[in-house]
C-alpha positions in Angstrom: -24.8 -31.8 -62.7 -23.9 -30.0 -59.5 -26.3 -27.3 -58.2 -25.1 -23.7 -58.2 -26.1 -23.4 -54.5 -22.8 -24.5 -53.0 -20.9 -22.1 -55.2 -23.2 -19.2 -54.2 -22.8 -20.1 -50.5 -19.0 -20.0 -50.9 -19.1 -16.8 -52.8 -21.4 -15.1 -50.2 -19.2 -16.4 -47.4 -16.2 -14.9 -49.1 -18.0 -11.6 -49.6 -18.8 -11.4 -45.9 -15.2 -12.1 -45.0 -13.9 -9.5 -47.4 -16.3 -6.9 -46.0 -15.5 -7.7 -42.4 -19.1 -9.0 -41.8 -20.3 -12.1 -39.9 -21.8 -14.8 -42.1 -24.8 -16.6 -40.7 -26.5 -19.7 -42.1 -30.2 -20.4 -41.6 -30.6 -24.2 -41.7 -33.9 -26.2 -41.9 -33.2 -29.2 -39.7 -34.1 -32.7 -40.7 -32.6 -36.2 -39.8 -29.6 -35.5 -42.1 -28.5 -32.4 -40.3 -25.8 -33.0 -37.6 -26.5 -30.1 -35.3 -27.2 -29.9 -31.6 -31.0 -30.4 -31.4 -31.4 -28.4 -28.2 -30.7 -25.2 -30.2 -33.2 -26.0 -32.9 -36.3 -23.8 -32.8 -39.3 -24.2 -35.1 -37.4 -26.7 -37.2 -34.5 -24.4 -37.9 -31.1 -23.4 -36.5 -29.2 -20.2 -37.1 -25.4 -20.7 -37.2 -22.6 -18.2 -37.0 -20.0 -19.6 -39.5 -17.5 -16.7 -39.1 -13.9 -17.6 -38.8 -13.9 -16.7 -35.1 -16.9 -18.9 -34.4 -16.1 -22.2 -36.2 -13.0 -24.2 -36.9 -12.1 -26.4 -39.9 -14.9 -25.1 -42.0 -15.3 -27.0 -45.2 -18.0 -25.8 -47.6 -18.3 -28.7 -50.0 -20.8 -29.3 -52.8 -23.0 -31.7 -50.7 -22.0 -31.0 -47.1 -20.9 -28.1 -44.9 -18.8 -29.4 -42.0 -17.1 -27.6 -39.1 -16.5 -27.6 -35.4 -18.2 -25.1 -33.2 -18.8 -24.5 -29.5 -22.3 -24.7 -28.0 -22.6 -23.9 -24.3 -18.8 -24.2 -24.1 -18.7 -27.7 -25.6 -17.1 -28.3 -29.0 -19.3 -30.2 -31.4 -18.8 -31.4 -35.0 -21.5 -30.1 -37.4 -22.6 -31.6 -40.7 -25.1 -29.6 -42.7 -26.4 -30.9 -46.0 -26.2 -28.0 -48.5 -29.8 -28.6 -49.6 -30.9 -27.9 -45.9 -29.4 -24.4 -46.1 -32.3 -21.9 -46.4 -30.2 -18.7 -46.3 -26.8 -17.2 -45.9 -26.6 -13.6 -44.8 -24.5 -11.0 -43.0 -25.5 -10.5 -39.4 -24.7 -6.8 -39.4 -26.9 -5.7 -42.3 -29.0 -8.8 -43.2 -27.8 -8.8 -46.8 -27.6 -12.2 -48.3 -29.5 -14.8 -50.2 -32.4 -17.2 -49.5 -32.8 -20.6 -51.2 -35.4 -23.2 -51.9 -35.1 -26.0 -49.3 -35.4 -29.6 -50.5 -37.5 -31.5 -48.0 -35.6 -34.2 -46.1 -36.8 -37.2 -44.2 -38.6 -35.5 -41.4 -39.1 -31.9 -42.4 -42.6 -30.8 -41.4 -44.9 -30.2 -44.4 -45.3 -26.5 -43.6 -41.6 -26.0 -43.6 -41.1 -27.7 -46.9 -42.5 -24.7 -48.8 -41.3 -22.1 -46.3 -39.2 -19.1 -47.1 -36.6 -17.2 -45.0 -37.2 -13.7 -43.9 -35.2 -11.3 -41.7 -36.9 -10.1 -38.6 -34.4 -8.3 -36.4 -31.3 -10.2 -35.6 -32.3 -13.6 -37.1 -34.2 -14.8 -40.1 -37.3 -16.9 -39.5 -39.2 -19.3 -41.7 -42.6 -18.3 -42.9 -45.2 -20.5 -44.6 -46.8 -19.3 -47.9 -50.0 -18.2 -46.1 -47.9 -15.7 -44.1 -45.2 -14.5 -46.4 -42.9 -11.7 -45.4 -40.2 -10.6 -47.9 -37.3 -8.2 -47.6 -35.8 -7.0 -50.8 -32.2 -7.8 -49.9 -32.9 -11.5 -49.4 -33.4 -13.2 -52.8 -34.9 -16.6 -53.2 -33.3 -19.1 -55.5 -34.8 -22.3 -56.8 
């Protein structure tokens, strides 16, 4: 059966668009994630997936694909849905965090990490240093 995660991602993306908010994805990067590695910090990347920031966005059940500019250079992105740790609105931080399925090279401390909001961008925290905001809900 198909996970509820891709449906929730599409629903929250639609909610952001309807509210005039900017949807951001927090992605745990492993070998399967097709993202520019020079923008990966601490095993994750934060992506603006708003309509003005990306082109040809397809949010499928297994992959999220789009084209985006990094440093003025257009790049094709492929993000496995199970690598998405959170989707949230940049303006108010409201959104949803998800359990991340470890991939081929995800560090052991990131495999059990959760996403939290600290200022403009969420960060991953390990279980020994949990920080939780009530508006980000974790889904297994």
